[in-house]
C-alpha positions in Angstrom: -5.4 -20.0 -15.9 -7.6 -17.4 -15.1 -5.2 -14.6 -15.3 -4.7 -15.6 -18.8 -8.2 -15.6 -19.8 -8.4 -12.2 -18.3 -5.5 -10.9 -20.3 -7.7 -12.1 -23.1 -10.8 -11.1 -22.6 -9.4 -7.6 -21.9 -7.8 -7.7 -25.3 -11.1 -8.2 -26.6 -12.1 -5.5 -24.8 -14.8 -7.5 -22.7 -13.6 -5.8 -19.3 -16.3 -6.4 -17.4 -15.3 -10.1 -17.9 -11.6 -9.6 -17.1 -12.5 -8.5 -14.2 -14.9 -11.3 -13.3 -11.3 -13.3 -14.7 -9.0 -11.8 -12.3 -11.1 -12.0 -9.0 -11.4 -15.9 -9.6 -7.6 -15.5 -9.9 -7.7 -13.7 -7.1 -9.5 -15.9 -4.8 -7.6 -18.5 -5.5 -3.7 -16.4 -4.6 -4.7 -12.9 -3.7 -1.0 -12.6 -4.0 -0.3 -12.0 -7.4 0.4 -8.7 -8.3 0.5 -8.9 -11.4 -3.7 -10.0 -11.3 -4.0 -6.7 -8.8 -2.1 -4.8 -11.9 -4.3 -6.6 -14.6 -7.6 -5.9 -12.7 -6.7 -1.7 -12.3 -6.4 -1.6 -15.7 -9.6 -3.3 -16.4 -11.5 -1.0 -13.7 -9.6 2.2 -15.0 -11.2 1.0 -19.0 -14.7 0.8 -16.6 -14.0 4.5 -15.2 -14.0 3.0 -11.7 -11.3 5.0 -11.1 -11.1 4.9 -7.1 -11.4 1.0 -7.2 -8.2 0.8 -10.1 -6.3 2.7 -7.9 -7.0 0.3 -4.5 -6.4 -2.6 -7.2 -2.4 -1.0 -7.7 -2.2 0.0 -4.4 -2.6 -3.9 -3.3 0.0 -4.6 -6.2 2.5 -2.4 -5.5 1.7 -3.2 -1.6 3.0 -7.1 -2.7 5.9 -5.9 -5.0 6.8 -2.4 -4.3 9.3 -3.3 -7.8 6.6 -3.4 -9.6 6.4 -0.5 -12.0 4.1 -1.4 -14.2 1.5 -0.9 -11.3 3.2 2.7 -10.4 3.3 3.7 -14.2 -0.8 2.9 -14.2 -1.7 4.4 -10.9 -0.3 7.5 -11.8 -2.3 7.7 -15.3 -5.5 6.8 -13.0 
């Protein structure tokens, strides 16, 4: 539920609130590579680039085949 909430808030350009939702999802399950990736996207839009890179790295550590995280990391 928190992951979907985060995506909706992100689409509404409410990046801080989206970030909070991703953090809540990760508090419940820190192994959600897509939540780490989406967290990185929100951080990137907030111009918090170092944190975005860390989130993409976490996503890739959990799932080395997450091409979206690899692509997003490269764009930061």
